[in-house]
C-alpha positions as CSV (number, residue, x, y, z in Angstrom):
1,X,158.8,57.5,81.3
2,X,159.6,56.2,84.8
3,X,163.2,55.9,85.9
4,X,164.9,52.5,86.2
5,X,163.0,49.7,88.0
6,X,163.9,48.7,91.5
7,X,166.4,45.9,91.9
8,X,165.9,43.1,94.3
9,X,168.5,40.6,95.6
10,X,168.6,37.2,97.1
11,X,168.8,39.0,100.5
12,X,165.7,41.1,100.2
13,X,163.6,39.0,97.9
14,X,161.3,37.6,100.7
15,X,160.6,41.1,102.1
16,X,160.3,43.0,98.8
17,X,158.4,40.3,96.7
18,X,156.9,37.5,98.8
19,X,155.5,39.7,101.5
20,X,154.2,42.4,99.2
21,X,150.6,43.4,99.6
22,X,150.1,43.7,95.8
23,X,151.2,41.4,93.0
24,X,154.9,41.7,92.1
25,X,156.3,41.0,88.6
26,X,160.0,39.9,88.9
27,X,162.1,40.3,85.8
28,X,164.9,37.7,86.0
29,X,167.6,39.2,83.8
30,X,171.4,39.5,83.2
31,X,173.6,42.3,81.8
32,X,174.7,40.1,78.8
33,X,171.1,39.2,77.8
34,X,170.0,41.1,74.6
35,X,166.3,40.2,74.9
36,X,166.4,41.3,78.6
37,X,167.6,44.8,77.5
38,X,164.9,44.8,74.7
39,X,162.0,44.4,77.2
40,X,163.3,46.8,79.9
41,X,161.7,49.9,78.4
42,X,158.4,48.1,78.1
43,X,158.6,47.0,81.7
44,X,159.4,50.5,82.8
45,X,156.4,51.8,80.8
46,X,154.1,49.2,82.4
47,X,155.4,50.1,85.8
48,X,154.7,53.8,85.1
49,X,151.1,53.0,83.9
50,X,150.1,50.3,86.3
51,X,152.4,50.8,89.3
52,X,149.5,51.4,91.6
53,X,148.2,47.8,90.8
54,X,151.4,45.8,90.3
55,X,155.0,46.2,91.5
56,X,157.7,45.5,88.9
57,X,161.2,44.7,90.0
58,X,164.4,43.3,88.5
59,X,166.6,40.5,89.8
60,X,170.0,40.1,88.2
61,X,170.6,36.3,88.0
62,X,174.4,36.6,87.8
63,X,174.5,38.5,91.1
64,X,171.6,36.6,92.7
65,X,171.8,33.0,91.6
66,X,170.0,31.6,94.7
67,X,166.6,33.0,94.0
68,X,166.8,32.2,90.3
69,X,167.7,28.6,91.1
70,X,165.0,28.3,93.8
71,X,162.3,29.2,91.2
72,X,163.8,27.1,88.4
73,X,164.6,30.0,86.1
74,X,166.4,28.3,83.2
75,X,166.2,30.9,80.5
76,X,166.0,34.7,80.5
77,X,164.2,36.9,80.4
78,X,161.7,35.2,82.7
79,X,159.0,37.3,84.2
80,X,157.3,35.7,87.3
81,X,154.3,37.2,88.9
82,X,154.2,36.6,92.7
83,X,151.0,37.0,94.7
84,X,150.6,36.0,98.3
85,X,154.2,34.5,98.3
86,X,153.5,32.2,95.4
87,X,154.3,32.2,91.6
88,X,150.9,32.8,89.9
89,X,152.1,33.5,86.4
90,X,155.3,32.9,84.4
91,X,156.1,34.6,81.1
92,X,159.3,33.4,79.3
93,X,161.0,35.3,76.5
94,X,160.9,38.8,75.2
95,X,157.5,40.1,74.1
96,X,156.2,43.5,73.0
97,X,154.7,45.7,75.7
98,X,151.1,45.0,74.5
99,X,151.6,41.2,74.8
100,X,153.0,41.6,78.3
101,X,150.1,43.8,79.4
102,X,147.7,41.2,78.0
103,X,149.5,38.5,80.0
104,X,149.1,40.6,83.1
105,X,145.4,41.4,82.5
106,X,144.2,39.3,85.5
107,X,146.5,41.5,87.8
108,X,145.9,44.9,86.3
109,X,142.8,46.7,85.3
110,X,143.1,48.2,81.9
111,X,143.0,52.0,81.9
112,X,140.3,53.7,79.9
113,X,141.9,55.2,76.8
């Protein structure tokens, strides 16, 4: 299992996410959000398996309200996939790892099992 996911902030969001060469999944979350904590291990597992194809980062909405407001994040967890500086996919709510991987299938190539 990979360690904790990289955190991004309002200050480095443009550099870390919008200017990334590969797709970036941003987990908009907060400390007090139970479902956010539920999906964290799944996101870490996906990052460990598919990190060469998609970057996964976390953005704490309490500490970084500007970015969350800019992208209209109203409920958490919200997972936005950014590619070429644009939101290309939004996943709202906690889902099992398999469902998240399915939602990301256009960005990641399934590994042969």
